N, C-alpha and C positions, 0 to 999 in steps of 0.2 A: 382486393378491389372488387366491390360488388358489381360495378358497372361493366367490368371486363368479363364477367361470367358468360353473358350471352347478350346479343343485341336486343332481344325481346325484353329481358329483365331491365336492361338499361333504359329502353324506351318507356317502360312502365314506371320506373323510378323517376325519370325526368318528367313524365306526365303528372305524376302525383305532386312533385315539387311545383310544377306550374300551376296546378289547381289550388294547392295550399297558398301559393303566392297571391293568386287572384283574390281568394277569400280573405287572406290576411290583409291585403292592401285595402279592400273595402272596409273591413272592420277598423283598421288603423286610421284611415282617413276620417271615418265617423268619430273615432276616439279623439283625434286632434281637433275636430270641429267642436266637439262638446267641451273639451278643455278650454278652448279659446272663448266660448260663449257661456261658460259657467254652468253648463248642464250636467246632470248626474251621468256618470259613466257606467253606473250599475243598473239604473232603472230608466224606463221610458223607451218607447218604440221609435224606430227611425222615421223621420218625417221630412217633407220638403222644406228647405231653408227659406223659401219664398212665401209659401202659403200655409206652412205648418201642417198640411194634410198628412195623416199617417200613411206610410207606404205599405202597399200590399206585397206579398211574396214575389210576385212577378216583377216588381220594381227593384228588387234587391239582388238579382242575379248579377254578379260582378261582370263588368264590361258589356255583356250582352244586353242587359236592360237599358243601358245608356244608348247603345246602338239601335235597339229596337224602337225606342222612343224618339230617335233622332235628336238626342241631346236636350229634350224638353220634358218638363213635368207633365204627366198625363192629366193632372187635375187642374192646374192653373195655366199651363202653357208657357210658363217662364223658362228661360234657358237654364240648363243645368251646367255648372262650371265644368270645363274639360279636365280639371284637376282630378275629378272622381275616376274616370276611366284611365287617365294617365297614371295616377298613383297605383291603381290596381295592376296595370300592365307592367309598370316599372318594378313593382314588388315581385311579380311573377317571374320576370326576366332575371332579376337579381337572385332569386331563390334557385332558379335553374342553373345559373352560372356558378353559384356556390356548390351545388351538387356536382357539376362537371369538374370543378376545381378540387373539391375535397372528398368526392365520392359520397356515398350514403353513410356518413360517419357521424360520430358524436360531435366532432368539431364543426361539421357543417351545420348541425342543429343549433349549436351555440351561436354561430355567426349569422344564421337566419334570424334568431331572436334579436341579436344586436342590430341587424339590418332593419328589422321592424321598428325598433326603438328609434333608430336614426331617421326613419321615415316620419314618425310622429313628431319628433322635435324639429325636423326641417319644416313641416307644414305649420306648426305653431309659431316658429320663428319668422316664416314668411308673412303670416297673418298679423302677428302682434309683437314681433321681436321678443319672443318668449321661448326660452328653453327650460321646460318645467323641471323642477328638482325631482319630481317623480320619475322622469325619464332617466335622469342621472343615477338615481337609486336603483331603478330597475336594471340598468345596464351593469352596474356593479354587482347586483344580486345574481344576474345571469353568469357573470364571470366567476363569482365565488362558488356557485353551484357546479360549474364546469370543473373548477380546480378540485373541489372536494370529491366529485364523482370520478375524476381522472385518477386521483390518488387511490380511491377505493377499487376501481375497476382494473387499473393497470399497475398498481403497486408503486406509484410515484410518491415522492415526498411532497404532500400537499402544502405543508408549511413553507418549504423552500419555494414552491411555485407561487404561493400567495405573496411571499416577501419579494420575489422577483417582479411580480406584477406591480406591487406597491411602489417599489423603487423606480420602475418605469414611469409610473404616473407622476411621482414627485420630481424625478429628473427632468420632466418636461414642463410641469406647471410652475415650478419655482423660478427657473430662469425667465420664462415668459412673463410671469407676474412682475418681476423686477423690470423687464424691458417695457412692459405696458405702463407701469407706474411712472417710469422716466418719460416715456412718450406722452402720457397724459399731462405731465407738468410742462413739457416743452411746447406741446401743441395747444394747451389750454382747453382741451376737450377730451372726451373718452375716445381712446383709440381701439379698444376692444372690450366687449361686454363681459360681465362676470360669468354669464352662462357659457360663453365661448371658451373661457378658461377652464370651467368645470368639464366641458365636453372634451377638451384637449387632455385634461387629466385622465379621463376615462379612456381616451385613445392610447395614452401611455400605459395604462393598466393592461389593455388588451394586446398592444403590439410592441411594447418596450421602446426605449428612447431611440435606438438606432433606426427602427422602421418609422418612428414618428418624425424623424428629420425629413425623410422622404414624404411622409404624409403632409407635413406643414408646407413643403414646397408645392405639392399638388394643390392643396387648399388655396394657397396664395395665387397660383396660376388660374384656378377656377374663379376665384374672386375677382381677379383683374379682368378676365374675359367677360364675366357677368357684368362688371362695371362698364365695359365698352359696349356691350350689346344692349343692356338696360341701364342707362345712365342714372336713373333715379329710383328704380324699383325692380325687384327680382321678377315680378310677374305683373301683368296688367291687372288693375283692380276688377275688371269685368270677369276675370277667371277666379276671383275669390268668392266663395259661397255666399258671404254676407253682402256682397255688392253686385251680384249678378242682376243685370237688368237696369243698373243705374244709368242716368242720363250721361251722354257722351262727354259733355263739358265737365261734369262732376268727376267722372272717371279719370279724365286727363289731369285735372287739377290735383286729385288725390294721388295719382301715380307720380306726378312730378315732385311731390313733396315727400316721398317715401324713400329713404336711403336703403341700400341693399343690405340685408342681413348676412352675416358671415357663417352662421350655423349650418345652412345647407351645403356650403362649400366644404366645410370640415366633414360633414356627413358623407358627401360623395368621395372625398379623399380617403375617409375610413374604408369605404367599400373598395376603392381602387387598391388600397393597401392590403385588404383581404385577398385580393386576386393576384397581385404581382409584387407586393411588398417584400416577402422573403427572398424572391429571386433577385429583385433589384438590390436589396441589402447585401446579399452574398456577392453579387457582381461588383458593387461599389467597394466593399471591404477587401475584395480580391485585388483591387488596384493599389491598395496601400502597401 
């Protein structure tokens, strides 16, 4: 356990994780915005979403630039959505928590990558009810690389690990797809989006069907709480980059017409499962 070698080394590793989280959160937030708005993710400099002015280096320091500018663009004075520093801070805290939970390990790196992907698809789902297929493919690719490297580094049976992960995903998505199909017919409307089912398949690949039972319960609880707190929208439209500064009447009307996406609830449940899923599953199975 690297963090147990010395307090100084532990503090250093945690600080590195925090900084990487801040930088990653900034990049991933920008990535989500570009996906939603159809901009290239490979070319083009960062710019203000209100006035399109290209941002200078001093505007791109995660968290601190937003605080220094008091949440407003230095060029047009329009308010910068709080989602920018919030995403950076949450990503940083999530990375630190993963390091504390898994130490400075290969598994921690895998789950950091997965957490970053969850952040992107949560933001796109909030904005446009979109869980990009690219995020699903990236998450599966990260898991595949982890399995292959685990087999190479630790002498594990990569084929067996891959099969186990695949079974976990299928065991979750097949019953859920049947339930959703029946619910759609009974209710006469979509009860769950295809993107949500794909994300739950990925969750099964990462955590297995046993931990995913816990994950689904947590996701449903989060979804219910979000529905009570925000009856018609996951976030106010004024906190979305493309509606910052909109007239109050338009903001309320838009917010009241927007149902709550379920993807972010699944994403948060995935992260909770990373932290406490194994312990909860062991406790639950111990009762049987």
